[in-house]
C-alpha positions in Angstrom: 133.1 68.5 124.1 136.0 66.7 122.8 135.6 64.1 125.1 131.8 63.2 124.7 131.1 59.5 124.2 128.6 58.8 121.4 126.5 57.6 124.0 126.1 61.2 125.5 126.0 62.7 121.3 123.0 60.2 120.3 121.7 61.7 123.8 122.0 65.1 122.7 120.7 64.9 119.7 117.3 64.2 121.0 117.4 67.3 123.6 114.6 69.8 122.6 115.9 72.7 120.7 115.3 75.0 124.3 118.1 72.8 125.8 120.2 72.6 122.8 120.0 76.3 122.7 121.1 76.8 126.6 123.5 74.3 125.8 125.4 75.8 123.0 124.9 79.5 125.4 126.8 78.2 128.5 129.4 76.2 126.3 129.7 79.0 124.1 133.4 79.4 124.7 133.9 75.2 123.7 132.5 76.1 120.0 133.7 79.8 119.1 137.0 79.9 118.2 137.5 83.4 118.2 135.6 86.7 117.9 137.5 89.8 115.6 135.6 92.9 116.0 136.6 96.5 114.5 135.4 99.6 114.8 135.3 102.5 112.6 133.9 106.2 113.3 132.2 107.2 110.3 131.6 110.7 108.5 127.6 111.0 109.0 128.1 110.8 112.7 127.6 107.1 112.9 130.0 104.3 114.4 130.8 101.1 112.0 130.9 98.3 113.9 131.9 94.8 112.2 132.2 91.4 114.0 133.4 87.8 112.2 132.8 84.5 114.5 134.7 81.5 113.7 133.1 78.5 115.1 132.1 74.8 114.6 128.7 74.0 115.5 128.6 70.5 117.6 126.5 68.2 115.3 124.9 66.9 118.2 123.7 70.8 119.6 122.3 71.1 115.5 118.7 73.0 115.9 117.2 72.0 113.2 115.7 75.3 111.4 114.6 73.4 108.5 114.6 70.1 105.9 117.7 71.2 105.4 119.2 74.1 106.8 120.4 74.7 111.0 119.9 77.6 113.0 123.0 78.9 115.1 122.4 81.3 118.0 125.5 83.0 117.5 126.1 85.5 119.7 123.6 88.0 122.0 123.1 92.0 121.3 121.3 95.3 122.4 117.5 94.7 121.8 117.6 98.1 120.1 117.3 98.0 115.9 120.3 97.9 113.8 120.9 100.3 111.5 122.1 99.1 107.7 122.6 94.9 109.3 124.5 92.9 107.0 125.3 89.5 107.7 127.3 87.2 105.0 129.8 84.2 105.6 132.7 84.0 104.6 132.9 84.4 100.6 130.5 87.7 100.8 126.8 85.2 100.6 124.3 86.4 102.9 122.8 84.7 105.6 119.6 84.6 106.7 118.7 85.8 110.0 115.7 85.2 112.5 113.1 88.0 113.4 112.2 89.3 117.0 109.7 86.8 117.4 111.4 83.6 115.9 114.9 84.6 118.3 112.4 85.2 121.1 110.5 81.8 121.2 113.7 80.6 121.0 115.2 82.2 123.9 112.3 81.6 126.1 112.5 77.8 125.1 116.1 77.9 126.4 115.0 79.4 129.5 111.8 77.5 130.7 114.5 74.1 129.3 117.1 75.4 131.8 114.6 76.9 135.0 113.0 73.4 134.9 116.1 71.2 134.6 117.2 72.6 137.7 113.9 73.0 139.6 113.1 69.3 139.0 109.5 69.9 137.9 107.2 71.7 135.7 106.9 75.2 135.8 104.2 77.2 137.0 102.2 79.9 134.6 103.6 82.6 136.8 107.0 81.1 136.2 106.6 81.2 132.9 105.4 84.5 132.4 108.2 86.1 134.1 110.7 83.8 131.6 108.6 85.4 128.6 109.2 89.2 130.2 112.9 88.7 130.5 113.3 87.9 126.7 110.9 90.6 125.5 110.9 93.5 128.0 113.1 96.7 126.9 112.9 98.6 130.2 114.7 97.3 133.4 111.5 98.0 135.3 109.9 95.0 132.9 112.3 92.3 133.4 113.9 93.3 137.0 110.5 91.7 138.6 110.6 88.9 136.7 114.9 87.8 137.6 113.5 88.3 141.3 111.3 85.8 140.8 113.6 83.4 139.2 115.7 83.7 142.3 113.7 83.6 144.8 112.5 79.9 143.1 115.7 78.7 143.1 116.4 80.2 146.8 113.1 78.1 147.7 114.1 75.6 146.0 117.9 75.3 147.3 119.6 75.1 144.5 120.8 79.1 143.6 124.3 77.5 143.4 123.5 74.9 140.7 121.3 78.2 138.7 124.1 80.4 139.0 125.0 79.9 135.3 121.3 79.8 134.0 121.2 83.4 136.2 124.2 84.9 134.0 122.0 83.7 131.0 118.8 85.2 131.8 120.6 88.2 133.0 121.9 88.5 129.5 118.7 87.7 127.6 116.9 90.6 129.7 119.3 93.7 128.4 119.9 91.6 125.0 119.1 89.3 122.2 119.8 86.1 120.8 121.5 87.0 116.8 119.7 83.1 115.4 121.5 82.7 112.0 120.6 79.7 109.4 122.9 77.9 107.5 123.0 74.8 105.7 122.7 72.0 107.5 126.0 70.5 106.3 127.7 73.4 108.4 127.3 71.4 111.8 130.8 69.5 112.3 133.1 71.6 110.6 134.6 75.1 111.1 132.4 78.0 109.5 132.6 81.6 109.3 130.6 84.5 109.8 130.6 88.4 109.8 128.1 90.7 110.5 128.5 94.8 110.0 125.9 96.9 111.4 126.0 100.8 112.0 124.7 102.7 115.5 125.9 104.5 118.5 128.6 103.2 120.7 127.2 104.0 124.5 126.6 108.0 122.8 129.1 110.3 122.2 132.1 109.3 125.2 132.9 111.3 128.3 135.0 114.4 127.8 137.8 114.5 130.0 139.1 117.7 128.6 138.4 120.0 125.9 141.1 117.9 124.1 140.1 114.1 124.3 137.5 112.3 125.1 137.4 108.8 126.6 134.8 106.0 125.4 133.7 103.2 128.1 132.0 100.8 125.2 130.5 98.3 127.1 130.5 94.7 125.6 126.8 93.4 124.2 126.1 90.6 126.3 128.7 87.8 126.9 130.7 88.6 124.4 134.1 87.6 125.4 133.1 84.7 127.9 131.2 83.0 124.9 134.4 82.6 122.6 138.2 81.3 123.1 139.7 84.1 121.9 138.8 87.8 121.4 140.5 90.9 119.6 139.4 94.5 119.2 140.7 96.9 116.6 139.3 100.6 116.2 140.1 102.3 113.8 140.3 107.0 114.8 138.2 109.3 112.7 140.1 111.7 110.2 141.5 114.7 112.0 141.5 112.1 115.4 144.1 109.5 117.0 144.0 106.9 119.5 145.9 107.8 122.9 144.6 105.2 124.7 142.7 101.1 124.8 142.3 99.3 127.0 140.7 96.6 128.2 138.6 95.1 131.3 136.2 93.1 132.8 134.0 93.1 136.3 133.1 90.0 138.3 130.2 90.3 140.7 131.6 87.5 142.7 134.8 89.5 144.2 133.7 93.6 143.1 136.9 93.9 141.5 137.6 95.5 138.3 140.5 93.1 136.4 143.3 94.5 133.2 142.8 92.4 130.4 144.9 94.0 128.1 146.6 97.4 126.6 147.4 98.4 122.7 151.0 97.9 121.5 149.9 100.5 118.7 148.2 104.1 119.0 147.6 106.5 116.5 145.5 105.7 114.0 144.4 102.6 114.5 144.8 100.9 117.9 143.8 96.3 118.7 144.2 94.7 122.2 143.5 90.9 122.1 142.8 88.3 125.3 141.0 84.8 125.6 137.8 84.2 127.2 137.0 85.3 130.6 134.3 83.8 133.0 130.7 83.6 132.2 128.6 86.2 133.8 131.5 89.1 133.9 131.4 92.8 132.4 133.7 93.5 129.7 134.7 97.0 128.1 137.1 98.2 126.4 138.2 101.9 127.1 138.9 104.9 124.5 140.8 107.7 124.9 140.4 110.0 121.5 142.8 113.0 120.5 143.4 115.5 118.0 145.7 114.1 115.7 149.1 115.8 115.8 149.7 116.6 111.9 146.8 117.7 109.9 144.6 120.6 111.7 147.0 120.9 115.1 150.0 121.3 113.1 148.5 123.9 110.7 147.4 126.2 113.6 150.8 125.8 115.5 152.7 126.8 112.7 150.2 129.9 112.0 149.8 131.4 115.0 153.6 131.2 115.1 154.0 132.8 111.5 151.6 135.8 113.0 153.6 136.2 115.8 156.6 136.5 114.2 154.6 139.0 111.4 154.3 140.8 114.9 156.8 141.3 116.0 158.2 142.3 112.3 156.3 145.0 112.7 156.8 146.0 116.9 160.3 146.2 115.6 160.3 147.8 112.4 156.8 150.0 113.4 158.8 153.2 111.9 159.2 151.6 108.3 155.9 150.1 108.9 154.0 153.0 109.3 155.7 155.1 107.0 154.9 152.6 104.0 151.6 152.4 104.7 151.2 156.2 104.7 152.8 156.1 101.0 149.7 155.8 98.9 152.1 153.5 96.6 152.8 151.4 98.5 149.6 151.0 101.6 147.6 148.9 99.0 150.2 146.4 98.8 150.7 146.2 102.7 147.3 145.8 103.7 147.0 142.8 101.0 149.5 140.8 102.7 148.2 141.9 106.3 144.8 140.6 105.0 146.0 137.5 102.7 146.8 135.6 106.4 144.0 135.6 107.7 142.0 134.4 104.5 144.3 131.4 104.8 143.8 130.6 108.3 139.9 131.1 107.8 139.9 128.8 105.0 141.5 126.3 107.2 138.1 126.0 109.6 136.3 125.3 106.6 135.2 121.1 106.3 132.5 119.1 105.1 130.7 115.8 106.9 132.7 114.9 110.2 131.6 112.6 112.7 130.9 114.6 116.0 133.8 113.6 118.1 135.9 115.5 115.4 133.7 118.3 115.5 134.1 118.7 119.8 137.6 117.9 119.7 139.1 120.3 116.6 136.6 123.0 117.8 139.9 124.4 120.3 142.1 124.5 117.3 139.7 125.8 115.2 138.5 128.6 117.4 142.7 129.1 117.7 142.9 129.8 114.0 139.9 132.1 114.1 141.0 134.1 116.9 144.3 134.4 114.8 142.4 135.6 111.8 140.7 138.2 113.9 144.4 139.6 115.4 145.3 140.0 111.8 142.2 142.0 110.8 142.8 143.9 113.5 146.6 144.3 112.6 145.4 145.5 109.4 142.5 147.8 110.1 144.8 149.5 112.7 147.3 149.9 109.2 144.7 151.9 107.8 143.1 153.6 110.7 146.3 154.6 112.2 146.5 158.2 113.0 150.2 158.4 114.1 152.8 156.5 115.1 152.4 156.0 118.5 149.5 154.5 118.0 150.4 152.1 115.4 153.1 151.0 117.8 150.3 150.6 121.1 148.0 148.6 119.0 151.2 146.2 117.5 152.3 145.8 120.9 148.7 144.7 122.2 148.2 142.9 119.3 151.4 140.7 120.3 150.8 140.4 123.7 147.2 138.3 122.6 149.0 136.6 119.8 151.3 135.4 122.2 148.9 134.2 124.2 147.2 132.3 120.7 150.6 130.5 120.5 150.8 129.1 124.0 147.2 127.4 123.7 147.7 126.4 119.9 151.3 124.5 121.8 149.2 122.9 124.3 147.1 121.8 122.2 150.0 120.4 119.9 151.3 118.7 122.6 148.1 117.0 124.5 147.9 115.8 120.7 148.8 112.3 119.4 151.0 111.5 116.6 149.0 109.7 114.4 148.1 110.5 111.0 145.2 113.0 109.9 
């Protein structure tokens, strides 16, 4: 872009807005310096995403939106409603964005300009309808026949190679829409920062690989990493969980190969990965593995299981003195009160407020262990109260100790599989 001569710039200024939009989409890595994305999991179950673009819009490719404003096709995002969408400039001032009809019309004009240019002729009514179907389609059965029609038209004209970049844009626009923002006209040619945040579910709840971990394969919207010179992704784990792994990868259709792009150098409550631009048409994603954080409930569960086990060991060793104590009317109530206080504490650990679904899923196992330990102690208290003879009490305590040992081992496994991060 920097090497364009003055005559080329004058020629580009005379282009239609569709051709300018297509050129901006194809060369976005040249004028977008950096894309930064932050993802955090909210307690009410949604995922909060914040994206910022640092870019310099070429003056000769500025699309006039009104007398003193220009339209910038900033990115492509999934064709779905964006909840609590907020787009601002660096100072936090709200920026207007185009609606479905307007940005769809611009996307259609971009494809029409590109296809007619590659084929070297005016497009037929059928081809125009196909391009419109690609842009406004919401289901694969709607846009796949249209994409096939465009591929066939390029093949018949022997322009398949020349049309490869156009097909990459068309396939992108089949599943995504263009986010078009309006900025002051003087923005063109100057370095600009635009920030966006919205809430949504990132590709479902993730895939559980075990009772103690969930893996997210978060596919990026559109050509996220091929449309910028550099990118940065930061992920914040929800309270109670920590990040065990964060890796970035891409897949190229040409060689059908998955290539690693980066691994987060830090793990725990926060992780991040960064890289440079990827080829146009490649599919990019990051893989995020969440596990329970070692601090907090997991450590409390292990400690509670250990202390309960030690309490039962002491009961087995001193079963004679314990039996005499509970049969003494003056001390029985005190012993039982102590035995019931511990399960009351463990049950209190199970109480929780509003939390993300991933937290509920991954902390279910330690919570169930806490509940089981509390039940063991309740049975112990019942045995102390209802025990008719010393042998019955001794056998019951040994049986409960065996169960408690299993629970302690389970709590140890959960602790060993957890991540040493913030709660």
